[in-house]
C-alpha positions in Angstrom: 3.6 -25.3 -31.5 0.1 -25.9 -30.1 -0.9 -26.0 -26.5 -1.3 -29.8 -26.6 2.3 -30.1 -27.9 3.6 -27.8 -25.3 1.8 -29.7 -22.6 3.3 -33.0 -23.8 6.8 -31.5 -23.9 6.4 -30.2 -20.3 5.2 -33.7 -19.2 8.2 -35.3 -20.9 10.7 -32.9 -19.2 9.0 -33.3 -15.8 9.2 -37.1 -16.1 12.9 -37.0 -16.7 13.6 -34.9 -13.6 13.3 -36.6 -10.2 10.2 -35.5 -8.3 12.1 -34.6 -5.2 14.3 -32.2 -7.1 11.3 -30.4 -8.5 9.7 -30.1 -5.0 13.0 -28.8 -3.5 13.3 -26.3 -6.4 9.8 -24.9 -5.8 10.4 -24.6 -2.1 13.7 -22.8 -2.6 12.1 -20.3 -5.1 9.0 -19.8 -2.9 11.1 -19.1 0.3 13.4 -16.8 -1.5 10.5 -14.8 -2.9 8.9 -14.7 0.5 12.1 -13.5 2.2 12.6 -10.8 -0.5 9.1 -9.5 -0.2 9.3 -9.4 3.6 12.5 -7.6 3.5 11.1 -5.0 1.1 8.0 -4.6 3.3 10.2 -4.0 6.3 12.2 -1.3 4.5 8.9 0.4 3.5 7.6 0.2 7.1 10.7 1.8 8.6 11.0 4.4 5.9 14.6 3.4 4.9 15.2 4.4 1.3 12.3 6.7 1.3 13.4 10.3 1.9 9.8 11.7 1.8 8.8 9.6 4.8 11.9 10.6 6.7 11.5 14.3 6.1 7.9 14.3 7.3 8.7 12.6 10.6 9.5 14.9 13.5 11.8 12.4 15.2 14.6 10.0 14.5 15.6 6.7 16.1 19.3 7.4 15.8 21.1 9.2 18.6 23.6 10.8 16.3 20.9 12.7 14.5 19.1 14.0 17.6 19.7 16.5 20.4 16.6 15.8 22.4 15.4 12.4 23.7 11.9 11.2 24.8 10.2 8.0 25.5 7.6 6.4 23.2 5.5 5.8 26.4 6.1 9.1 28.1 5.1 12.8 27.8 8.4 14.5 28.7 11.6 15.2 26.7 15.1 15.5 28.0 18.6 16.4 26.9 20.8 13.3 26.6 22.9 14.5 29.6 19.9 14.6 31.9 19.3 11.8 34.5 15.8 11.1 33.2 17.2 10.3 29.7 19.3 7.5 31.2 16.2 5.8 32.6 14.6 5.4 29.2 15.3 2.0 27.7 17.0 2.1 24.3 14.0 0.3 22.7 11.7 3.2 23.8 13.9 6.1 23.0 12.8 8.6 20.4 15.3 11.2 19.3 14.3 14.7 18.1 16.5 17.1 16.2 15.2 20.1 18.3 13.0 20.9 21.3 10.6 22.6 18.9 10.0 19.4 17.1 9.5 17.5 20.4 6.9 20.1 21.5 5.2 19.8 18.1 4.9 16.0 18.6 3.1 16.6 22.0 6.0 16.3 24.4 6.7 18.8 27.2 10.1 19.6 28.8 11.1 17.7 31.9 11.1 19.9 35.0 14.3 18.3 36.4 16.3 18.8 33.2 18.1 22.1 33.2 19.0 23.7 29.8 15.9 22.8 27.8 
């Protein structure tokens, strides 16, 4: 089959299908591909599914994995039972596995939090 024959065959198939159906099909495929690529980019940015990124990070965003909490905007770290930890909004909380990792990330212990 030559290129000219293939082009004529495509034109014939396209003329049989309604134009609206072709446009809707292209839109559905494009939006599905966009969503999939965006989802994968989000996973890559958060480090989910990538153990190498997770191991290099000194903090975690999950309370169950950490014993020390700090604020993204602050310079002090707290035990979860300290009053200062309650004042940090959930969106700004960073959880560390240990106080050593918090210090290595540049945080200092809070003066009003006993036991650190």
